[in-house]
RODRENVO-558328 format. One record per atom (N, C-alpha, C): x, y, z; atom name; residue number from 1. Coordinates in Angstrom, 3 decimals, decimal comma, padded with zeros to 6 digits, always signed. Each point is the difference from the previous one (the first is absolute). Layout:
BEGIN
      east     north        up  atom  seq
         X         Y         Z    CA  NUM
...
This chain:
BEGIN
      east     north        up  atom  seq
  +000,273  -001,506  +000,395     N    1
  -000,176  +001,844  -000,516    CA    1
  +001,290  +001,428  +000,242     C    1
  +000,315  -000,552  +000,615     N    2
  +001,640  +000,961  +000,221    CA    2
  +000,104  +000,373  -001,441     C    2
  +000,431  -000,640  -000,734     N    3
  +001,116  -000,057  -001,706    CA    3
  -001,145  +000,674  -000,399     C    3
  -001,848  -000,834  -000,023     N    4
  -000,283  +000,950  -000,777    CA    4
  -001,009  +001,190  -000,178     C    4
  +000,089  +000,532  +002,139     N    5
  -000,331  +001,448  -000,617    CA    5
  +001,035  +000,173  -000,276     C    5
  +001,319  +000,003  +000,203     N    6
  +001,690  +000,695  -000,036    CA    6
  +000,241  +000,259  -001,578     C    6
  -001,097  -001,240  -000,615     N    7
  +000,538  +000,508  -001,821    CA    7
  -001,472  +000,768  -000,443     C    7
  -001,293  +000,235  +000,616     N    8
  -000,965  +000,997  -000,457    CA    8
  +000,693  +001,642  +000,055     C    8
  +000,680  +000,030  +001,600     N    9
  -000,133  +001,381  +000,279    CA    9
  +001,359  +000,369  -001,135     C    9
  +000,738  -001,156  -000,256     N   10
  +000,729  +000,671  -001,013    CA   10
  -000,712  -000,230  -001,368     C   10
  +000,030  -000,351  -000,919     N   11
  -001,320  +000,329  -000,671    CA   11
  -000,754  +001,172  -000,159     C   11
  -000,201  +000,238  +001,479     N   12
  -001,652  +001,492  -000,092    CA   12
  +000,888  +000,914  +000,393     C   12
  +001,676  +000,101  +000,118     N   13
  +001,223  +001,147  +000,071    CA   13
  +000,393  -000,071  -001,003     C   13
  -000,386  -000,907  -000,884     N   14
  +001,352  +000,299  -001,763    CA   14
  -001,145  +001,176  -000,913     C   14
  -001,950  -001,382  +000,347     N   15
  -000,513  +001,257  -000,862    CA   15
  -000,630  +001,279  +000,917     C   15
  +000,067  +000,117  +001,220     N   16
  +000,331  +001,916  -000,029    CA   16
  +001,483  +000,493  -000,247     C   16
  +000,690  -000,498  +000,167     N   17
  +001,194  +000,651  -000,821    CA   17
  +000,532  +000,261  -001,585     C   17
  -001,508  -000,261  -000,683     N   18
  +000,045  -000,751  -001,732    CA   18
  -000,950  +001,511  +000,254     C   18
  -000,976  -000,396  +000,402     N   19
  -000,934  +001,371  +000,291    CA   19
  +000,087  +001,829  +000,068     C   19
  +001,374  -000,161  +001,158     N   20
  +000,215  +001,041  +000,122    CA   20
  +001,269  +000,817  -000,898     C   20
  +000,549  -001,329  -000,340     N   21
  +000,974  +000,486  -001,080    CA   21
  +000,109  +001,395  -001,099     C   21
  +000,111  +001,225  -000,635     N   22
  -000,422  +000,434  -001,089    CA   22
  -000,031  -000,371  -001,237     C   22
  -001,060  +000,432  -000,483     N   23
  -000,288  +000,188  -001,604    CA   23
  +000,931  +000,097  -000,550     C   23
  +001,186  -000,418  -000,940     N   24
  +000,125  -000,061  -000,547    CA   24
  -000,261  +001,898  -000,810     C   24
  +000,698  -000,086  -000,509     N   25
  -000,090  +001,592  -000,339    CA   25
  -000,305  -000,188  -001,460     C   25
  -001,138  +000,771  -000,425     N   26
  -000,324  +000,105  -002,006    CA   26
  +001,008  +000,298  -000,173     C   26
  +000,289  -000,666  -001,775     N   27
  +001,521  +000,380  -000,666    CA   27
  -001,319  +001,269  -000,666     C   27
  +001,154  +000,106  -000,715     N   28
  -000,902  +001,451  -001,211    CA   28
  +000,549  -000,101  -001,757     C   28
  -001,286  -000,035  -000,591     N   29
  +000,356  +000,283  -000,969    CA   29
  -000,347  +001,131  -000,883     C   29
  +001,401  +001,197  -000,622     N   30
  -000,482  +001,183  -000,772    CA   30
  -000,454  -000,150  -001,320     C   30
  -000,290  +000,353  -000,677     N   31
  +000,129  +000,377  -001,431    CA   31
  +000,185  +001,536  -000,607     C   31
  +000,214  -000,469  -001,589     N   32
  +000,162  +002,016  -000,233    CA   32
  -001,324  -000,184  -000,555     C   32
  -000,436  +000,970  -000,497     N   33
  -001,311  +000,362  -000,492    CA   33
  -000,222  -000,853  -001,713     C   33
  +001,315  +001,695  -000,899     N   34
  +000,068  -000,270  -001,212    CA   34
  +000,523  -001,302  -000,558     C   34
  -001,208  -000,320  -000,959     N   35
  +001,121  -001,152  -000,906    CA   35
  -000,521  -001,343  +001,642     C   35
  -000,252  +000,255  +001,074     N   36
  +000,008  -001,394  +000,489    CA   36
  -001,438  -000,021  +000,723     C   36
  -000,458  +000,333  +000,223     N   37
  -001,327  -000,282  +000,581    CA   37
  -000,733  +000,752  -001,309     C   37
  +000,110  +002,322  -000,639     N   38
  -000,637  -000,700  -000,911    CA   38
  +000,912  +000,422  -001,049     C   38
  -000,954  -000,082  -001,780     N   39
  +001,167  +000,694  -000,807    CA   39
  -001,168  +000,746  -000,895     C   39
  +001,244  +000,789  -001,561     N   40
  -001,354  +000,973  -000,177    CA   40
  +000,804  +001,202  +000,415     C   40
  -001,681  +000,732  -001,051     N   41
  +001,161  +001,438  -000,233    CA   41
  -001,463  +001,168  +000,083     C   41
  +000,385  +001,361  +000,137     N   42
  -001,018  +000,427  +000,077    CA   42
  -000,428  +000,348  -000,367     C   42
  +000,530  -000,005  -001,914     N   43
  -001,305  -000,569  -000,590    CA   43
  -000,460  -000,692  -001,097     C   43
  +000,234  -001,011  +000,820     N   44
  -000,455  -001,424  +000,026    CA   44
  -001,044  +000,139  +001,095     C   44
  -000,272  -000,291  +000,807     N   45
  -000,513  -000,700  +001,508    CA   45
  +001,397  -000,957  +000,593     C   45
  -000,472  -000,015  +000,696     N   46
  +000,997  -001,668  +001,593    CA   46
  -000,593  -001,045  -000,151     C   46
  +000,212  -000,913  +000,066     N   47
  -000,164  -000,926  +000,097    CA   47
  +000,355  -000,787  +000,969     C   47
  -000,164  -000,984  +000,707     N   48
  +000,371  -000,880  +000,968    CA   48
  +001,417  -001,092  -000,305     C   48
  +000,765  +000,087  +000,085     N   49
  +000,977  -001,311  -000,693    CA   49
  -000,584  -001,415  +000,274     C   49
  +001,096  -000,299  -000,587     N   50
  -001,110  -001,908  -000,665    CA   50
  +000,448  -000,776  +001,707     C   50
  -000,717  -000,249  +000,842     N   51
  -000,199  -000,974  +000,691    CA   51
  +000,955  +001,036  +001,282     C   51
  -000,189  +001,333  +000,644     N   52
  -000,503  +000,161  +001,083    CA   52
  -000,254  +000,390  +000,768     C   52
  -001,279  -000,198  -000,316     N   53
  -000,787  +000,130  +001,258    CA   53
  -000,087  -001,585  +000,295     C   53
  -000,249  -001,017  -000,564     N   54
  -000,182  -001,441  -000,166    CA   54
  +001,379  -000,137  +001,953     C   54
  +001,670  +000,779  -000,598     N   55
  +001,008  -000,822  +000,605    CA   55
  -000,635  +001,326  +000,984     C   55
  -000,933  +000,747  +000,445     N   56
  +000,355  +000,599  +001,356    CA   56
  -000,949  -000,334  +000,492     C   56
  -001,017  -000,808  -000,008     N   57
  -000,758  -000,537  +001,045    CA   57
  +000,543  -001,457  -000,026     C   57
  +000,645  -000,328  -000,384     N   58
  +000,651  -001,123  +000,026    CA   58
  +000,689  +000,666  +001,349     C   58
  +001,282  +001,285  -000,050     N   59
  +000,663  +000,764  +001,502    CA   59
  -000,589  -000,921  +000,928     C   59
  -001,047  +000,833  +000,251     N   60
  -000,503  +000,809  +000,790    CA   60
  -001,174  -001,768  +000,833     C   60
  -000,329  -000,620  -001,420     N   61
  -000,509  -001,442  +000,873    CA   61
  +001,041  -000,652  +000,430     C   61
  +001,391  +000,129  -000,066     N   62
  +001,623  -000,284  +000,167    CA   62
  +000,133  +000,661  +001,724     C   62
  -000,184  +001,037  +000,724     N   63
  +000,156  +001,100  +000,429    CA   63
  +000,955  +000,926  -000,549     C   63
  -000,129  +000,529  -000,593     N   64
  +001,503  +000,785  -000,440    CA   64
  -000,961  +002,133  +000,605     C   64
  +000,848  -000,055  -000,078     N   65
  -000,946  +001,156  +000,046    CA   65
  +000,909  +001,086  -001,085     C   65
  -001,035  +001,289  -001,145     N   66
  +000,069  -000,117  -001,384    CA   66
  +000,531  +002,118  +000,149     C   66
  +000,515  +000,081  -000,272     N   67
  -000,099  +001,728  -000,318    CA   67
  +000,966  +000,223  -001,510     C   67
  -000,062  +001,125  -000,066     N   68
  +000,081  +000,586  -001,165    CA   68
  +001,778  +000,964  +000,062     C   68
  +000,308  -000,456  -000,636     N   69
  +001,135  +001,904  +000,155    CA   69
  +000,893  +000,360  -001,704     C   69
  -001,013  +001,344  -000,553     N   70
  -000,240  +000,857  -000,900    CA   70
  +000,661  +000,769  -000,444     C   70
  +000,837  +000,135  -000,833     N   71
  +000,100  +001,832  -000,019    CA   71
  -000,859  -000,005  -001,089     C   71
  -000,212  +001,878  +000,775     N   72
  -000,958  +000,923  -000,328    CA   72
  +000,502  +001,491  -000,156     C   72
  -000,722  +000,857  -000,506     N   73
  +001,297  +001,340  +000,299    CA   73
  -001,316  +001,101  +001,132     C   73
  +001,637  +000,579  +000,134     N   74
  -000,364  +000,227  +001,415    CA   74
  -000,768  +001,756  -000,406     C   74
  -000,788  +000,021  -000,904     N   75
  -001,576  +001,198  -000,803    CA   75
  -000,984  -001,128  -000,027     C   75
  -000,268  -000,661  +000,875     N   76
  -000,848  -000,936  -000,031    CA   76
  -000,575  +000,966  +001,436     C   76
  +000,785  -000,105  +000,939     N   77
  -000,801  +000,919  +001,234    CA   77
  +000,583  +000,163  +000,753     C   77
  -000,643  +000,879  +000,687     N   78
  +001,510  +001,011  +001,538    CA   78
  +000,635  -001,262  +001,099     C   78
  -001,602  -000,746  -000,002     N   79
  +000,770  -001,136  +000,631    CA   79
  -000,641  -001,206  +000,040     C   79
  +000,113  -000,537  +000,927     N   80
  +000,178  -001,841  -000,457    CA   80
  -001,618  -000,326  -000,548     C   80
  -001,255  -000,328  +000,886     N   81
  -000,537  +000,100  -000,237    CA   81
  -001,441  +000,697  -000,927     C   81
  +000,890  +000,821  -000,163     N   82
  -000,238  +001,482  -001,418    CA   82
  +000,750  -001,374  -001,502     C   82
  +001,297  -000,519  -000,253     N   83
  +000,325  -000,593  -000,610    CA   83
  -000,489  -001,033  -000,306     C   83
  -000,464  -000,609  +001,445     N   84
  -000,640  -001,265  -000,655    CA   84
  -001,497  +000,415  -000,192     C   84
  -000,874  +000,713  -000,510     N   85
  -001,644  +000,217  -000,138    CA   85
  +000,644  -000,210  -000,745     C   85
  +000,824  +001,385  -001,252     N   86
  +000,208  +000,388  -000,712    CA   86
  +000,371  -000,835  -001,490     C   86
  +000,644  -001,298  +000,610     N   87
  +000,343  -001,405  -000,290    CA   87
  -000,637  -000,639  -000,229     C   87
  -001,395  +000,088  +000,391     N   88
  -001,180  -001,168  +000,264    CA   88
  -000,774  +000,493  -000,996     C   88
  -000,324  +002,032  -000,404     N   89
  -000,157  +000,365  -000,088    CA   89
  +000,499  +000,137  -001,889     C   89
  +001,328  -000,999  -000,425     N   90
  +000,611  +000,175  -001,003    CA   90
  -000,648  -001,241  -000,666     C   90
  -000,211  -001,339  +000,643     N   91
  -000,313  -000,563  -000,637    CA   91
  -001,235  -000,414  -000,138     C   91
  -000,963  -000,245  +001,029     N   92
  -001,485  +000,090  -000,129    CA   92
  +000,484  +000,611  -001,351     C   92
  -001,009  +000,210  -000,552     N   93
  -000,775  +000,808  -001,335    CA   93
  +001,493  -000,523  -001,034     C   93
  +001,245  -000,343  -000,469     N   94
  -000,161  -001,592  -000,949    CA   94
  +000,604  -001,083  +000,396     C   94
  -000,457  -000,773  +001,605     N   95
  -000,491  -001,788  +000,057    CA   95
  -000,452  -000,122  -001,062     C   95
  +000,282  -000,856  -000,957     N   96
  -001,343  +000,054  -001,477    CA   96
  +000,189  -002,063  +000,224     C   96
  -000,235  -000,046  +002,291     N   97
  -000,832  -001,469  +000,577    CA   97
  -000,797  +000,792  -000,436     C   97
  -001,032  -000,854  +000,231     N   98
  -001,616  -000,756  +001,750    CA   98
  -000,359  +000,155  +000,821     C   98
  +001,740  -000,588  +000,444     N   99
  +000,031  +000,953  +001,721    CA   99
  +000,852  +000,615  +000,217     C   99
  -000,334  +000,306  +001,026     N  100
  +000,552  +001,681  +000,188    CA  100
  +001,129  -000,788  +000,658     C  100
  +001,284  +001,762  +000,303     N  101
  +001,633  -000,832  +000,784    CA  101
  -000,596  -000,762  +001,191     C  101
  +000,830  -000,816  +000,381     N  102
  -000,311  -000,791  +001,297    CA  102
  +001,356  +001,016  +001,250     C  102
  -000,632  +001,500  +000,242     N  103
  +000,879  +000,414  +000,927    CA  103
  +000,193  -000,539  +001,652     C  103
  -001,012  -000,584  +000,285     N  104
  +000,379  -000,274  +000,596    CA  104
  +000,212  -001,367  +000,103     C  104
  -000,042  -001,134  -000,819     N  105
  +001,510  -001,165  +000,038    CA  105
  +000,672  +000,025  +000,210     C  105
  +000,797  +001,815  +000,310     N  106
  +001,134  +000,319  +000,316    CA  106
  -000,257  +000,095  +001,355     C  106
  +001,622  -000,494  +000,940     N  107
  +000,005  +000,894  +001,962    CA  107
  +000,342  +001,270  -000,622     C  107
  +000,689  -000,152  -001,065     N  108
  +000,710  +002,111  +000,031    CA  108
  +000,506  -000,018  -001,726     C  108
  +000,504  +001,699  -000,146     N  109
  +000,038  +000,603  -000,618    CA  109
  +001,828  +000,462  +000,154     C  109
  +000,704  -000,163  -000,289     N  110
  +000,547  +001,033  -000,384    CA  110
  +000,445  +000,326  -000,628     C  110
  +000,024  +001,722  +000,532     N  111
  +000,900  +000,677  -002,347    CA  111
  +001,090  +001,717  +001,202     C  111
  +000,262  +000,320  -001,178     N  112
  +001,404  +000,541  +000,828    CA  112
  -000,479  +001,516  +000,403     C  112
  +000,189  +000,770  +000,476     N  113
  +000,392  +000,594  +000,966    CA  113
  -000,118  +001,400  -001,465     C  113
  +001,055  +000,512  -000,163     N  114
  +000,452  +000,358  -001,039    CA  114
  +000,378  -000,551  -001,037     C  114
  -000,057  +000,853  -001,613     N  115
  +000,985  -001,588  -001,148    CA  115
  +002,008  -000,237  +000,400     C  115
  +000,437  +000,477  +000,932     N  116
  +001,354  -000,245  +000,471    CA  116
  -000,215  -001,103  +000,599     C  116
  -001,437  -000,763  +001,035     N  117
  +000,331  -001,164  +000,061    CA  117
  -001,035  -000,876  -001,195     C  117
  +000,089  +000,225  -000,398     N  118
  -000,161  -001,714  -001,207    CA  118
  +000,892  -000,690  -000,396     C  118
  -000,861  -001,878  +000,001     N  119
  +000,580  -001,015  -000,240    CA  119
  +001,006  +000,259  -000,541     C  119
  +000,889  +000,223  -000,042     N  120
  +001,413  -001,809  +000,407    CA  120
  +000,152  +001,266  +001,771     C  120
  -000,321  +000,872  +000,028     N  121
  +000,837  +000,620  +001,347    CA  121
  -000,626  -000,593  +001,162     C  121
  +001,236  -000,584  +001,226     N  122
  -001,029  -000,030  +000,990    CA  122
  -000,908  +000,247  +000,252     C  122
  -000,349  +000,938  +000,244     N  123
  -001,086  +001,237  +001,113    CA  123
  -001,071  -001,473  -000,553     C  123
  -000,840  -000,656  -000,715     N  124
  -000,701  +000,381  -000,103    CA  124
  +000,256  -001,983  +001,106     C  124
  +000,323  -000,785  -001,164     N  125
  +000,189  -001,388  +000,552    CA  125
  +000,515  -000,276  +001,807     C  125
  +000,638  +001,150  +000,172     N  126
  -000,145  +000,048  +001,639    CA  126
  -001,151  +000,921  +000,544     C  126
  -000,953  +000,270  +000,102     N  127
  -000,860  +000,107  -000,095    CA  127
  -001,376  -001,630  +000,335     C  127
  -000,017  -000,926  -001,207     N  128
  -000,282  -000,738  -000,611    CA  128
  +000,747  -001,114  +001,291     C  128
  +000,986  -000,046  +000,524     N  129
  +000,974  -001,030  +000,862    CA  129
  -000,592  +000,879  +001,515     C  129
  +000,341  +001,430  +000,073     N  130
  -001,810  +000,127  +001,688    CA  130
  -001,215  -000,692  -000,519     C  130
  -000,719  +000,056  -000,519     N  131
  -001,066  -000,396  +000,091    CA  131
  +000,369  -001,973  +000,091     C  131
  +001,045  -000,147  -000,564     N  132
  -000,184  -001,515  -000,409    CA  132
  +000,694  -000,717  +001,778     C  132
  +000,161  +000,729  +000,654     N  133
  +000,877  -000,584  +001,867    CA  133
  -000,663  -000,781  +000,354     C  133
  +000,563  -000,669  +000,661     N  134
  +001,308  -000,919  -000,392    CA  134
  -001,177  -000,986  -001,041     C  134
  -000,090  -000,136  -000,546     N  135
  -000,470  -000,565  -001,107    CA  135
  +001,061  -000,293  -000,926     C  135
  -000,048  -001,099  -001,286     N  136
  +001,230  +000,511  -001,725    CA  136
  -000,452  +000,246  -000,390     C  136
  +000,473  +001,525  -001,056     N  137
  -000,676  -000,387  -001,196    CA  137
  +000,611  +000,290  -001,424     C  137
  -001,181  +000,125  -001,239     N  138
  +000,268  -000,535  -001,022    CA  138
  -000,291  +000,966  -000,511     C  138
  +000,602  +000,630  -001,386     N  139
  -000,529  +000,468  -000,548    CA  139
  -000,032  -000,175  -001,966     C  139
  -001,194  -000,237  -000,589     N  140
  -000,630  +000,422  -001,614    CA  140
  +000,384  +000,710  -001,132     C  140
  +001,421  -000,334  -000,562     N  141
  -000,462  +001,104  -001,274    CA  141
  +000,588  -000,041  -000,704     C  141
  -000,764  -000,241  -001,277     N  142
  +001,371  +000,878  -001,342    CA  142
  +001,186  +000,673  +000,158     C  142
  +000,182  +000,796  +000,489     N  143
  +000,938  +000,665  +000,287    CA  143
  +000,843  -000,558  -000,086     C  143
  +001,813  -000,791  -000,304     N  144
  +001,181  -000,734  +000,427    CA  144
  +000,613  +001,812  +000,600     C  144
  +000,037  +000,774  -000,164     N  145
  +000,425  +001,137  +001,039    CA  145
  -000,740  +000,590  +001,381     C  145
  -001,842  -000,119  -000,114     N  146
  +000,055  +000,045  +001,436    CA  146
  +000,190  -001,544  +000,951     C  146
  -000,413  -001,481  -000,576     N  147
  +000,313  -000,901  +000,687    CA  147
  +001,543  -000,340  +000,624     C  147
  +000,893  +000,273  -000,559     N  148
  +000,956  +000,515  +000,165    CA  148
  +000,750  +001,138  +001,415     C  148
  -000,960  +000,848  -000,194     N  149
  +000,509  +001,515  +001,360    CA  149
  -000,911  -001,202  +000,811     C  149
  -001,743  -000,664  -000,069     N  150
  -000,258  -000,806  +001,364    CA  150
  +001,065  -001,088  +000,542     C  150
  +000,600  -001,091  -001,449     N  151
  +000,594  -000,552  +000,571    CA  151
  +001,042  +000,109  +000,607     C  151
  +001,134  +000,830  -000,072     N  152
  +000,821  +001,431  +000,721    CA  152
  +000,008  -000,079  +001,994     C  152
  -001,852  +000,323  -000,804     N  153
  -000,798  +000,718  +001,557    CA  153
  +000,622  -001,323  +000,819     C  153
  -000,651  -001,828  -000,433     N  154
  +000,113  -000,985  +001,017    CA  154
  -001,099  -001,050  -000,198     C  154
  -001,407  +001,184  -001,182     N  155
  -001,498  -001,051  -000,537    CA  155
  +000,727  -000,512  -000,878     C  155
  -001,034  -001,309  -000,025     N  156
  -000,121  -000,798  -001,305    CA  156
  -000,825  -000,016  -000,936     C  156
  +000,237  -000,552  -001,343     N  157
  +000,482  +000,901  -000,716    CA  157
  -000,972  -000,404  -001,130     C  157
  -001,071  +000,318  -001,660     N  158
  +000,090  -000,750  -001,147    CA  158
  -000,641  +000,987  -000,097     C  158
  +000,604  -000,803  -001,328     N  159
  -000,854  +000,912  -001,530    CA  159
  -000,675  -001,188  -000,474     C  159
  -001,311  +000,658  -000,703     N  160
  -000,429  -000,150  -000,333    CA  160
  -000,192  +000,290  -001,339     C  160
  +000,572  -001,407  -000,650     N  161
  +000,161  +000,573  -001,184    CA  161
  -001,822  +000,521  -001,894     C  161
  +000,245  +000,120  -000,558     N  162
  -001,162  +000,745  -001,030    CA  162
  -000,479  -001,580  -000,584     C  162
  +000,802  -000,564  -000,236     N  163
  +000,001  -000,984  -001,251    CA  163
  +000,316  -000,849  -000,309     C  163
  -000,765  -001,618  +001,133     N  164
  -001,469  +000,279  +000,408    CA  164
  +000,400  +000,761  +001,115     C  164
  -001,524  +000,152  +001,040     N  165
  +000,294  +000,699  +000,928    CA  165
  -000,104  -001,359  +000,695     C  165
  +000,722  +000,695  +001,862     N  166
  +000,616  -000,935  +000,084    CA  166
  -000,495  -000,028  +001,338     C  166
  -000,376  +000,076  +000,616     N  167
  -000,432  +000,200  +001,694    CA  167
  +000,412  -001,321  +000,789     C  167
  +001,106  +000,428  +002,024     N  168
  +000,253  -000,539  +000,060    CA  168
  -001,279  -000,653  +001,726     C  168
  +000,852  -001,815  +000,070     N  169
  -001,622  -000,143  +000,885    CA  169
  +000,045  +000,654  +001,590     C  169
  -000,612  -000,801  +000,460     N  170
  +000,512  +000,678  +001,500    CA  170
  +000,796  -001,636  +000,065     C  170
  +000,434  -000,919  -000,296     N  171
  +000,890  -000,226  +000,074    CA  171
  +000,956  -000,253  -000,324     C  171
  +000,204  +000,572  -000,332     N  172
  +001,557  +000,824  -000,876    CA  172
  +000,293  +000,891  +000,340     C  172
  -001,158  +001,075  +000,416     N  173
  +000,328  +001,649  +000,403    CA  173
  +000,422  -001,154  +001,717     C  173
  -000,487  -000,786  +000,214     N  174
  +000,890  -000,335  +001,754    CA  174
  +001,578  -000,579  -000,764     C  174
  +000,437  -000,278  -000,270     N  175
  +001,447  -000,471  -000,526    CA  175
  +000,277  +001,048  -000,159     C  175
  +000,256  +000,402  -001,269     N  176
  +000,408  +001,467  +000,158    CA  176
  +000,089  +001,261  +001,253     C  176
  -000,832  -000,223  +000,840     N  177
  -000,140  +000,851  +000,823    CA  177
  +000,982  -000,675  +001,231     C  177
  +000,022  -001,461  +000,091     N  178
  +001,155  -000,625  +001,078    CA  178
  +001,543  -000,220  -001,149     C  178
  -000,076  +000,306  -001,318     N  179
  +001,752  +000,149  -000,327    CA  179
  +000,005  +001,346  -000,460     C  179
  -000,476  +000,692  -000,177     N  180
  +000,387  +001,627  -000,335    CA  180
  -000,203  +000,815  +001,179     C  180
  -000,843  +000,222  +000,757     N  181
  -000,371  +001,168  +001,340    CA  181
  +001,586  +000,172  +000,971     C  181
  -000,137  +001,322  +000,446     N  182
  +001,464  -000,048  +000,456    CA  182
  +000,203  +001,426  +000,671     C  182
  -000,689  +000,407  -000,050     N  183
  -000,977  +001,175  +001,131    CA  183
  +000,491  -000,544  +001,109     C  183
  +000,955  +001,022  +000,837     N  184
  -000,816  +000,287  +001,393    CA  184
  +000,321  +000,711  +001,169     C  184
  -001,460  -000,225  -000,295     N  185
  -000,868  +000,493  +001,043    CA  185
  +000,195  +000,893  +001,377     C  185
  -000,103  +000,813  +000,479     N  186
  +000,625  +000,464  +001,320    CA  186
  -001,010  -000,332  +000,544     C  186
  +000,256  -000,660  +001,662     N  187
  -000,798  -000,671  +001,094    CA  187
  -001,352  +000,084  +000,258     C  187
  -000,375  +002,003  +000,004     N  188
  -001,175  +000,366  +000,024    CA  188
  -000,479  +000,309  -001,215     C  188
  +000,329  -000,258  -001,077     N  189
  -001,467  +000,636  -001,244    CA  189
  +000,949  +000,863  -000,032     C  189
  +000,727  +001,319  +000,193     N  190
  +000,148  +000,871  +000,021    CA  190
  +001,218  +000,013  -001,552     C  190
  -000,828  +000,459  -000,480     N  191
  +000,858  +000,572  -001,737    CA  191
  +000,466  +000,805  -000,123     C  191
  -000,370  +001,404  +001,024     N  192
  +000,601  +001,558  -000,571    CA  192
  +001,166  +000,080  +000,223     C  192
  +000,447  -001,209  +000,184     N  193
  +001,830  +000,514  -000,215    CA  193
  +000,361  +000,658  -001,673     C  193
  -000,152  -001,705  -000,567     N  194
  +000,286  -000,189  -001,084    CA  194
  -000,576  +001,077  -000,450     C  194
  -001,567  -000,077  +000,283     N  195
  -000,513  +001,084  -001,336    CA  195
  +000,519  +001,278  +000,128     C  195
  +000,577  +000,317  +001,195     N  196
  +000,646  +001,033  -000,314    CA  196
  +000,928  +000,905  -000,646     C  196
  +001,171  -001,575  -000,065     N  197
  +001,258  -000,598  -000,246    CA  197
  -000,529  +000,489  -001,273     C  197
  -000,991  -000,565  -000,985     N  198
  -000,446  -000,133  -001,060    CA  198
  -000,044  +001,377  -000,883     C  198
  -000,283  +001,246  +000,561     N  199
  -000,159  +001,623  -000,257    CA  199
  +000,446  +000,476  -000,837     C  199
  -000,195  +000,207  -001,070     N  200
  +001,149  +001,510  -000,137    CA  200
  +000,339  +000,925  +000,465     C  200
  +001,831  +000,316  -000,528     N  201
  -000,079  +001,185  +000,713    CA  201
  -000,689  +001,219  +000,722     C  201
  -000,597  +000,190  -000,892     N  202
  -001,083  +000,633  -000,144    CA  202
  -001,643  +000,587  +001,343     C  202
  +000,373  -001,340  -000,058     N  203
  -001,443  +000,512  +000,624    CA  203
  +000,480  -001,458  +001,689     C  203
  +001,187  -000,203  +000,333     N  204
  +000,330  -000,218  +001,223    CA  204
  -000,370  +000,562  +001,138     C  204
  -000,001  +001,840  -000,014     N  205
  +000,520  +000,307  +001,181    CA  205
  -001,760  +000,118  +000,252     C  205
  -001,197  -000,006  -001,337     N  206
  -001,255  +000,470  +000,596    CA  206
  -000,675  -001,532  -000,283     C  206
  +000,864  -000,908  -000,029     N  207
  -001,062  -001,545  -000,058    CA  207
  -001,192  -000,611  -001,452     C  207
  -000,726  -001,185  +000,320     N  208
  -000,651  +000,502  -001,274    CA  208
  -001,194  -000,939  -000,078     C  208
  -001,319  +000,102  +000,427     N  209
  -000,954  -000,786  +000,533    CA  209
  +000,385  -001,053  -001,210     C  209
  -000,923  -001,288  +000,458     N  210
  +000,245  -001,264  -001,418    CA  210
  -001,410  +000,043  -000,234     C  210
  -000,313  -000,171  -001,061     N  211
  -001,033  -000,487  -000,541    CA  211
  -001,638  -001,316  +000,034     C  211
  -000,275  -000,103  +001,103     N  212
  -000,377  -001,298  +000,156    CA  212
  -001,093  +000,033  +000,376     C  212
  -000,927  -000,436  -001,305     N  213
  -001,370  -000,379  -000,137    CA  213
  -001,343  -001,009  +000,535     C  213
  -001,269  +000,133  +000,412     N  214
  -000,273  -002,005  +000,786    CA  214
  -001,422  +000,903  -001,291     C  214
  +000,111  -000,922  -000,427     N  215
  -001,197  +000,552  -001,087    CA  215
  -001,300  -000,600  +001,379     C  215
């Protein structure tokens, strides 16, 4: 009887330890916007890149957080919310799809506060990492220079080909994160020192606020 009780208590303690263990941090997948989510021109209108909506759904089902890191003109707004509103109003009338753009499918949208911080500058990529911490992050783009900028900081990356269009599965993304992600997060997830270090000389005394919107 004593042994049986001991085994029961051991099993109970093990179960409680499992329940008390913190859940692993969610990993993030960031998408570029042009020619990754949308393709087209202001003359012909825009459509979704084939397979991207299905890929987004698959990533959500696998538990990934999903965001956008996109270059937009500084002139689109004096502040972050104005830039995001302009982006929405720019895309909506030009989208030639039966369904609207799925803004709420994205956990955040990272835009440049000024043209001088457009990708492949590190500023926006660091903002993305600040949102992802302590989870890992992968960036998908058709631009090799942007992928190089993200990879230099420690992102895992995926080059989206256009002929034919290919998308990484959730399993493939996990493998890429395991193999490539190498950013060393501070224990408190405070990336402000890294973000401050990425500022251009003209902004170092005054600082620059990031432009991250949650749709």
